[in-house]
BALOBA-1460 file (C-alpha; in Angstrom, 3 decimals):
// residues 252
<rec num="1" residu="m" x="19.344" y="-22.148" z="-13.900"/>
<rec num="2" residu="p" x="15.868" y="-21.185" z="-15.241"/>
<rec num="3" residu="s" x="14.446" y="-18.004" z="-13.764"/>
<rec num="4" residu="g" x="11.039" y="-18.010" z="-12.135"/>
<rec num="5" residu="i" x="9.144" y="-20.278" z="-9.791"/>
<rec num="6" residu="d" x="7.598" y="-23.671" z="-10.483"/>
<rec num="7" residu="l" x="4.287" y="-24.249" z="-8.747"/>
<rec num="8" residu="p" x="1.069" y="-25.911" z="-9.925"/>
<rec num="9" residu="i" x="-1.480" y="-23.440" z="-11.304"/>
<rec num="10" residu="l" x="-4.572" y="-25.545" z="-11.945"/>
<rec num="11" residu="c" x="-7.103" y="-24.764" z="-14.663"/>
<rec num="12" residu="y" x="-10.737" y="-25.807" z="-14.255"/>
<rec num="13" residu="h" x="-13.817" y="-24.733" z="-16.185"/>
<rec num="14" residu="h" x="-17.217" y="-26.225" z="-15.306"/>
<rec num="15" residu="v" x="-17.906" y="-28.264" z="-12.148"/>
<rec num="16" residu="e" x="-20.894" y="-30.507" z="-12.822"/>
<rec num="17" residu="s" x="-23.548" y="-31.328" z="-10.216"/>
<rec num="18" residu="s" x="-23.812" y="-34.830" z="-8.774"/>
<rec num="19" residu="g" x="-25.574" y="-37.350" z="-10.978"/>
<rec num="20" residu="v" x="-25.003" y="-35.410" z="-14.207"/>
<rec num="21" residu="e" x="-22.668" y="-36.796" z="-16.864"/>
<rec num="22" residu="p" x="-19.883" y="-34.232" z="-17.364"/>
<rec num="23" residu="g" x="-19.364" y="-32.881" z="-20.864"/>
<rec num="24" residu="p" x="-16.261" y="-31.290" z="-22.408"/>
<rec num="25" residu="v" x="-14.133" y="-29.109" z="-20.096"/>
<rec num="26" residu="a" x="-16.206" y="-30.313" z="-17.142"/>
<rec num="27" residu="i" x="-15.473" y="-32.261" z="-13.987"/>
<rec num="28" residu="p" x="-17.978" y="-33.929" z="-11.621"/>
<rec num="29" residu="i" x="-18.317" y="-32.233" z="-8.255"/>
<rec num="30" residu="d" x="-17.478" y="-35.450" z="-6.392"/>
<rec num="31" residu="l" x="-14.189" y="-35.770" z="-8.272"/>
<rec num="32" residu="f" x="-13.448" y="-32.079" z="-7.778"/>
<rec num="33" residu="k" x="-13.863" y="-32.509" z="-4.023"/>
<rec num="34" residu="r" x="-11.445" y="-35.449" z="-4.142"/>
<rec num="35" residu="h" x="-8.919" y="-33.188" z="-5.894"/>
<rec num="36" residu="l" x="-9.262" y="-30.654" z="-3.101"/>
<rec num="37" residu="d" x="-8.834" y="-33.368" z="-0.492"/>
<rec num="38" residu="v" x="-5.624" y="-34.510" z="-2.216"/>
<rec num="39" residu="l" x="-4.346" y="-30.952" z="-1.797"/>
<rec num="40" residu="v" x="-5.300" y="-30.892" z="1.871"/>
<rec num="41" residu="r" x="-3.643" y="-34.225" z="2.625"/>
<rec num="42" residu="g" x="-0.560" y="-33.206" z="0.642"/>
<rec num="43" residu="g" x="-0.045" y="-30.072" z="2.716"/>
<rec num="44" residu="f" x="-0.725" y="-27.671" z="-0.168"/>
<rec num="45" residu="a" x="-1.834" y="-24.109" z="0.547"/>
<rec num="46" residu="t" x="-3.939" y="-22.229" z="-2.003"/>
<rec num="47" residu="i" x="-2.745" y="-18.706" z="-2.738"/>
<rec num="48" residu="t" x="-4.075" y="-15.907" z="-4.922"/>
<rec num="49" residu="l" x="-2.516" y="-14.796" z="-8.170"/>
<rec num="50" residu="s" x="-1.888" y="-11.436" z="-6.492"/>
<rec num="51" residu="h" x="0.138" y="-13.177" z="-3.777"/>
<rec num="52" residu="l" x="2.231" y="-14.912" z="-6.418"/>
<rec num="53" residu="v" x="2.888" y="-11.680" z="-8.312"/>
<rec num="54" residu="d" x="3.832" y="-9.933" z="-5.070"/>
<rec num="55" residu="v" x="6.463" y="-12.620" z="-4.516"/>
<rec num="56" residu="l" x="7.702" y="-12.230" z="-8.085"/>
<rec num="57" residu="d" x="8.056" y="-8.522" z="-7.335"/>
<rec num="58" residu="g" x="10.167" y="-9.319" z="-4.277"/>
<rec num="59" residu="n" x="7.443" y="-8.764" z="-1.697"/>
<rec num="60" residu="g" x="6.418" y="-11.568" z="0.639"/>
<rec num="61" residu="v" x="7.122" y="-15.283" z="0.600"/>
<rec num="62" residu="l" x="5.318" y="-18.381" z="-0.608"/>
<rec num="63" residu="p" x="4.053" y="-21.159" z="1.652"/>
<rec num="64" residu="r" x="5.951" y="-24.450" z="1.559"/>
<rec num="65" residu="r" x="3.657" y="-26.069" z="-1.022"/>
<rec num="66" residu="p" x="1.716" y="-23.352" z="-2.876"/>
<rec num="67" residu="v" x="-0.985" y="-24.055" z="-5.423"/>
<rec num="68" residu="i" x="-3.361" y="-21.768" z="-7.336"/>
<rec num="69" residu="l" x="-6.905" y="-22.743" z="-8.368"/>
<rec num="70" residu="t" x="-8.188" y="-20.994" z="-11.499"/>
<rec num="71" residu="f" x="-11.573" y="-21.263" z="-13.227"/>
<rec num="72" residu="d" x="-12.180" y="-20.051" z="-16.767"/>
<rec num="73" residu="d" x="-15.378" y="-18.573" z="-18.241"/>
<rec num="74" residu="g" x="-17.366" y="-17.674" z="-15.107"/>
<rec num="75" residu="f" x="-19.928" y="-20.464" z="-15.172"/>
<rec num="76" residu="q" x="-22.723" y="-20.446" z="-12.597"/>
<rec num="77" residu="s" x="-21.392" y="-23.805" z="-11.421"/>
<rec num="78" residu="f" x="-18.440" y="-22.021" z="-9.836"/>
<rec num="79" residu="a" x="-20.719" y="-20.311" z="-7.316"/>
<rec num="80" residu="e" x="-23.099" y="-23.255" z="-6.883"/>
<rec num="81" residu="n" x="-20.707" y="-26.210" z="-6.812"/>
<rec num="82" residu="a" x="-17.030" y="-25.280" z="-6.736"/>
<rec num="83" residu="m" x="-16.968" y="-22.359" z="-4.315"/>
<rec num="84" residu="p" x="-18.759" y="-24.095" z="-1.415"/>
<rec num="85" residu="a" x="-16.273" y="-26.984" z="-1.628"/>
<rec num="86" residu="i" x="-13.358" y="-24.539" z="-1.742"/>
<rec num="87" residu="l" x="-14.596" y="-22.505" z="1.216"/>
<rec num="88" residu="a" x="-15.309" y="-25.654" z="3.249"/>
<rec num="89" residu="r" x="-11.566" y="-26.383" z="3.089"/>
<rec num="90" residu="n" x="-10.465" y="-22.797" z="3.817"/>
<rec num="91" residu="m" x="-9.125" y="-22.402" z="0.292"/>
<rec num="92" residu="t" x="-9.287" y="-19.638" z="-2.277"/>
<rec num="93" residu="a" x="-9.480" y="-19.402" z="-6.078"/>
<rec num="94" residu="i" x="-9.730" y="-16.982" z="-8.979"/>
<rec num="95" residu="v" x="-12.468" y="-17.088" z="-11.603"/>
<rec num="96" residu="f" x="-11.955" y="-15.400" z="-14.977"/>
<rec num="97" residu="v" x="-15.154" y="-13.859" z="-16.370"/>
<rec num="98" residu="l" x="-16.366" y="-12.372" z="-19.659"/>
<rec num="99" residu="a" x="-17.398" y="-8.740" z="-19.276"/>
<rec num="100" residu="d" x="-20.152" y="-8.769" z="-21.917"/>
<rec num="101" residu="l" x="-21.610" y="-12.162" z="-21.015"/>
<rec num="102" residu="l" x="-22.410" y="-11.857" z="-17.302"/>
<rec num="103" residu="g" x="-25.684" y="-13.645" z="-16.653"/>
<rec num="104" residu="a" x="-25.759" y="-14.994" z="-20.214"/>
<rec num="105" residu="v" x="-25.468" y="-18.519" z="-21.582"/>
<rec num="106" residu="s" x="-22.252" y="-19.816" z="-23.136"/>
<rec num="107" residu="n" x="-22.505" y="-20.561" z="-26.846"/>
<rec num="108" residu="w" x="-19.033" y="-19.905" z="-28.273"/>
<rec num="109" residu="d" x="-18.244" y="-23.608" z="-28.720"/>
<rec num="110" residu="k" x="-21.731" y="-24.896" z="-29.467"/>
<rec num="111" residu="s" x="-20.651" y="-25.932" z="-32.982"/>
<rec num="112" residu="k" x="-18.011" y="-28.191" z="-31.395"/>
<rec num="113" residu="g" x="-20.592" y="-30.037" z="-29.339"/>
<rec num="114" residu="h" x="-20.051" y="-28.163" z="-26.086"/>
<rec num="115" residu="p" x="-23.332" y="-27.662" z="-24.220"/>
<rec num="116" residu="s" x="-24.538" y="-24.169" z="-23.395"/>
<rec num="117" residu="r" x="-24.139" y="-23.334" z="-19.720"/>
<rec num="118" residu="e" x="-25.397" y="-20.539" z="-17.489"/>
<rec num="119" residu="m" x="-22.848" y="-17.931" z="-16.483"/>
<rec num="120" residu="m" x="-22.688" y="-15.922" z="-13.280"/>
<rec num="121" residu="g" x="-24.411" y="-12.555" z="-13.257"/>
<rec num="122" residu="e" x="-23.387" y="-9.334" z="-11.549"/>
<rec num="123" residu="d" x="-25.080" y="-10.076" z="-8.204"/>
<rec num="124" residu="c" x="-23.602" y="-13.561" z="-8.094"/>
<rec num="125" residu="l" x="-20.116" y="-12.208" z="-8.736"/>
<rec num="126" residu="r" x="-20.551" y="-9.709" z="-5.924"/>
<rec num="127" residu="h" x="-21.244" y="-12.680" z="-3.660"/>
<rec num="128" residu="v" x="-18.145" y="-14.444" z="-5.019"/>
<rec num="129" residu="l" x="-15.978" y="-11.407" z="-4.252"/>
<rec num="130" residu="k" x="-17.515" y="-11.018" z="-0.781"/>
<rec num="131" residu="a" x="-16.700" y="-14.677" z="-0.083"/>
<rec num="132" residu="g" x="-13.007" y="-13.918" z="-0.615"/>
<rec num="133" residu="m" x="-12.524" y="-15.225" z="-4.139"/>
<rec num="134" residu="q" x="-10.619" y="-13.253" z="-6.772"/>
<rec num="135" residu="v" x="-12.162" y="-12.264" z="-10.100"/>
<rec num="136" residu="g" x="-10.067" y="-11.835" z="-13.231"/>
<rec num="137" residu="v" x="-10.730" y="-10.858" z="-16.839"/>
<rec num="138" residu="h" x="-11.317" y="-13.342" z="-19.679"/>
<rec num="139" residu="g" x="-12.158" y="-10.713" z="-22.279"/>
<rec num="140" residu="c" x="-15.606" y="-9.630" z="-23.457"/>
<rec num="141" residu="k" x="-16.990" y="-12.369" z="-25.689"/>
<rec num="142" residu="h" x="-14.557" y="-15.320" z="-25.542"/>
<rec num="143" residu="r" x="-12.966" y="-14.589" z="-28.909"/>
<rec num="144" residu="d" x="-9.704" y="-16.075" z="-30.134"/>
<rec num="145" residu="l" x="-7.417" y="-13.075" z="-29.714"/>
<rec num="146" residu="t" x="-5.029" y="-14.211" z="-32.437"/>
<rec num="147" residu="v" x="-7.662" y="-13.571" z="-35.132"/>
<rec num="148" residu="c" x="-8.999" y="-10.291" z="-33.710"/>
<rec num="149" residu="s" x="-8.517" y="-6.894" z="-35.332"/>
<rec num="150" residu="m" x="-6.738" y="-4.212" z="-33.305"/>
<rec num="151" residu="d" x="-10.080" y="-2.638" z="-32.384"/>
<rec num="152" residu="e" x="-11.349" y="-6.023" z="-31.209"/>
<rec num="153" residu="l" x="-8.177" y="-6.576" z="-29.170"/>
<rec num="154" residu="i" x="-8.669" y="-3.247" z="-27.416"/>
<rec num="155" residu="e" x="-12.244" y="-4.272" z="-26.661"/>
<rec num="156" residu="e" x="-11.257" y="-7.694" z="-25.337"/>
<rec num="157" residu="l" x="-8.207" y="-6.599" z="-23.345"/>
<rec num="158" residu="v" x="-8.845" y="-3.002" z="-22.290"/>
<rec num="159" residu="r" x="-12.574" y="-2.268" z="-22.348"/>
<rec num="160" residu="s" x="-13.356" y="-5.556" z="-20.566"/>
<rec num="161" residu="k" x="-11.045" y="-4.578" z="-17.710"/>
<rec num="162" residu="q" x="-12.511" y="-1.095" z="-17.446"/>
<rec num="163" residu="k" x="-16.083" y="-2.391" z="-17.524"/>
<rec num="164" residu="l" x="-15.538" y="-4.935" z="-14.742"/>
<rec num="165" residu="e" x="-13.618" y="-2.473" z="-12.579"/>
<rec num="166" residu="g" x="-16.422" y="0.065" z="-12.910"/>
<rec num="167" residu="m" x="-19.023" y="-2.566" z="-12.145"/>
<rec num="168" residu="f" x="-17.411" y="-4.009" z="-9.011"/>
<rec num="169" residu="g" x="-15.201" y="-1.190" z="-7.757"/>
<rec num="170" residu="v" x="-12.100" y="-3.358" z="-7.484"/>
<rec num="171" residu="g" x="-8.976" y="-3.573" z="-9.611"/>
<rec num="172" residu="m" x="-8.977" y="-6.347" z="-12.189"/>
<rec num="173" residu="e" x="-5.303" y="-7.317" z="-12.006"/>
<rec num="174" residu="h" x="-5.182" y="-10.547" z="-13.987"/>
<rec num="175" residu="f" x="-6.115" y="-11.715" z="-17.484"/>
<rec num="176" residu="c" x="-6.683" y="-15.178" z="-18.950"/>
<rec num="177" residu="y" x="-6.335" y="-15.901" z="-22.683"/>
<rec num="178" residu="p" x="-9.481" y="-17.423" z="-24.249"/>
<rec num="179" residu="y" x="-8.643" y="-20.845" z="-25.718"/>
<rec num="180" residu="g" x="-5.144" y="-20.321" z="-24.284"/>
<rec num="181" residu="r" x="-4.182" y="-18.521" z="-27.508"/>
<rec num="182" residu="y" x="-1.876" y="-15.496" z="-27.705"/>
<rec num="183" residu="s" x="0.954" y="-13.906" z="-29.641"/>
<rec num="184" residu="k" x="3.913" y="-11.714" z="-28.737"/>
<rec num="185" residu="a" x="2.019" y="-8.631" z="-29.888"/>
<rec num="186" residu="i" x="-0.953" y="-9.566" z="-27.684"/>
<rec num="187" residu="l" x="1.298" y="-9.978" z="-24.648"/>
<rec num="188" residu="s" x="2.517" y="-6.422" z="-25.158"/>
<rec num="189" residu="i" x="-1.045" y="-5.076" z="-25.159"/>
<rec num="190" residu="v" x="-1.881" y="-7.052" z="-22.005"/>
<rec num="191" residu="a" x="1.085" y="-5.509" z="-20.199"/>
<rec num="192" residu="k" x="0.252" y="-1.982" z="-21.387"/>
<rec num="193" residu="a" x="-3.377" y="-2.431" z="-20.319"/>
<rec num="194" residu="g" x="-2.211" y="-2.561" z="-16.706"/>
<rec num="195" residu="y" x="-2.615" y="-6.218" z="-15.844"/>
<rec num="196" residu="r" x="-0.125" y="-7.583" z="-13.314"/>
<rec num="197" residu="a" x="-0.129" y="-11.097" z="-14.809"/>
<rec num="198" residu="a" x="-1.897" y="-13.314" z="-17.332"/>
<rec num="199" residu="a" x="-2.743" y="-17.011" z="-17.306"/>
<rec num="200" residu="a" x="-2.038" y="-19.197" z="-20.329"/>
<rec num="201" residu="l" x="-1.979" y="-22.961" z="-20.901"/>
<rec num="202" residu="s" x="0.870" y="-24.090" z="-23.158"/>
<rec num="203" residu="t" x="3.966" y="-21.885" z="-23.176"/>
<rec num="204" residu="c" x="7.616" y="-22.131" z="-24.208"/>
<rec num="205" residu="e" x="8.812" y="-20.740" z="-20.885"/>
<rec num="206" residu="p" x="11.355" y="-22.737" z="-18.824"/>
<rec num="207" residu="t" x="9.334" y="-22.411" z="-15.611"/>
<rec num="208" residu="v" x="5.713" y="-21.742" z="-14.713"/>
<rec num="209" residu="t" x="6.405" y="-18.088" z="-13.850"/>
<rec num="210" residu="s" x="9.330" y="-17.170" z="-16.122"/>
<rec num="211" residu="n" x="7.012" y="-14.726" z="-17.878"/>
<rec num="212" residu="r" x="4.273" y="-13.283" z="-15.685"/>
<rec num="213" residu="y" x="2.143" y="-12.718" z="-18.794"/>
<rec num="214" residu="l" x="2.456" y="-16.392" z="-19.728"/>
<rec num="215" residu="l" x="1.809" y="-18.268" z="-16.514"/>
<rec num="216" residu="r" x="1.672" y="-21.933" z="-17.493"/>
<rec num="217" residu="r" x="-1.311" y="-23.835" z="-16.116"/>
<rec num="218" residu="i" x="-2.229" y="-27.494" z="-15.841"/>
<rec num="219" residu="a" x="-5.627" y="-28.328" z="-17.351"/>
<rec num="220" residu="l" x="-7.915" y="-30.609" z="-15.310"/>
<rec num="221" residu="h" x="-10.852" y="-32.641" z="-16.621"/>
<rec num="222" residu="g" x="-13.140" y="-35.538" z="-15.792"/>
<rec num="223" residu="g" x="-10.478" y="-38.134" z="-16.572"/>
<rec num="224" residu="d" x="-8.117" y="-36.869" z="-13.898"/>
<rec num="225" residu="t" x="-8.498" y="-39.461" z="-11.169"/>
<rec num="226" residu="p" x="-6.955" y="-38.640" z="-7.788"/>
<rec num="227" residu="w" x="-3.864" y="-40.610" z="-8.852"/>
<rec num="228" residu="r" x="-3.485" y="-38.630" z="-12.087"/>
<rec num="229" residu="f" x="-4.141" y="-35.447" z="-10.162"/>
<rec num="230" residu="r" x="-1.295" y="-36.217" z="-7.732"/>
<rec num="231" residu="v" x="1.041" y="-36.749" z="-10.680"/>
<rec num="232" residu="k" x="0.130" y="-33.357" z="-12.154"/>
<rec num="233" residu="l" x="1.094" y="-31.671" z="-8.885"/>
<rec num="234" residu="m" x="4.616" y="-33.101" z="-8.784"/>
<rec num="235" residu="p" x="7.636" y="-30.858" z="-9.504"/>
<rec num="236" residu="w" x="9.045" y="-33.355" z="-12.013"/>
<rec num="237" residu="f" x="5.775" y="-33.222" z="-13.952"/>
<rec num="238" residu="l" x="5.959" y="-29.423" z="-14.191"/>
<rec num="239" residu="r" x="9.526" y="-29.710" z="-15.506"/>
<rec num="240" residu="h" x="8.465" y="-32.431" z="-17.950"/>
<rec num="241" residu="v" x="5.677" y="-30.218" z="-19.337"/>
<rec num="242" residu="a" x="8.112" y="-27.329" z="-19.776"/>
<rec num="243" residu="r" x="10.619" y="-29.471" z="-21.684"/>
<rec num="244" residu="r" x="7.880" y="-30.953" z="-23.874"/>
<rec num="245" residu="e" x="6.409" y="-27.579" z="-24.790"/>
<rec num="246" residu="i" x="9.788" y="-25.987" z="-25.440"/>
<rec num="247" residu="r" x="10.606" y="-28.823" z="-27.875"/>
<rec num="248" residu="r" x="7.245" y="-28.517" z="-29.572"/>
<rec num="249" residu="g" x="7.113" y="-24.729" z="-29.655"/>
<rec num="250" residu="v" x="3.846" y="-22.820" z="-29.204"/>
<rec num="251" residu="w" x="4.469" y="-19.352" z="-30.625"/>
<rec num="252" residu="e" x="2.538" y="-18.403" z="-33.739"/>
């Protein structure tokens, strides 16, 4: 039997305001709220990544239908649009932020047609933490780690963690790979840096949590109707994704 736990870890990025056409890696707020309502009606309970890792360590238990909400990049829309909807349903989430780009504007994918978006600043993130959300590390500058030099990897994986911990006075326990890209050598650095877990997208692991430094997530976007969203939550879908990615292979 495969080791680990299968549960849906959902990956969002930008939650667009009402009346605005969503661009790449974006979802309209009205559709996002419908996703959350599907979770409520389905009896799902949101948990933190720390809760999941505690269970993997043999401490505590999971609720009957656990789910984890994750948000990459730290866009201002998390605080303005996503978080109020999450809190209104007594849920929680984790947002992965870029240590050197707090309060800046995203531009790393501008050449690919992705619009620039405002990112949360230090004061906003303090409000996010006070509201009960978790904050994780997404590096410093949203670089593809697989093409970074060793010095750049240390900056993205280690200095980013230290900077955010010093800024907010809380441990930054979890990392998220920019672009979902990694290598075996990078995983080793992440573990040595002191992270408890790391979120990926595609992995060759048999279950979602077989490797705590390669937690497989399900990407969500504007085309995920409530019906499609329900499908992505189903245990058979998680197993299907695992089999597909193992056949395809994702290691460099």
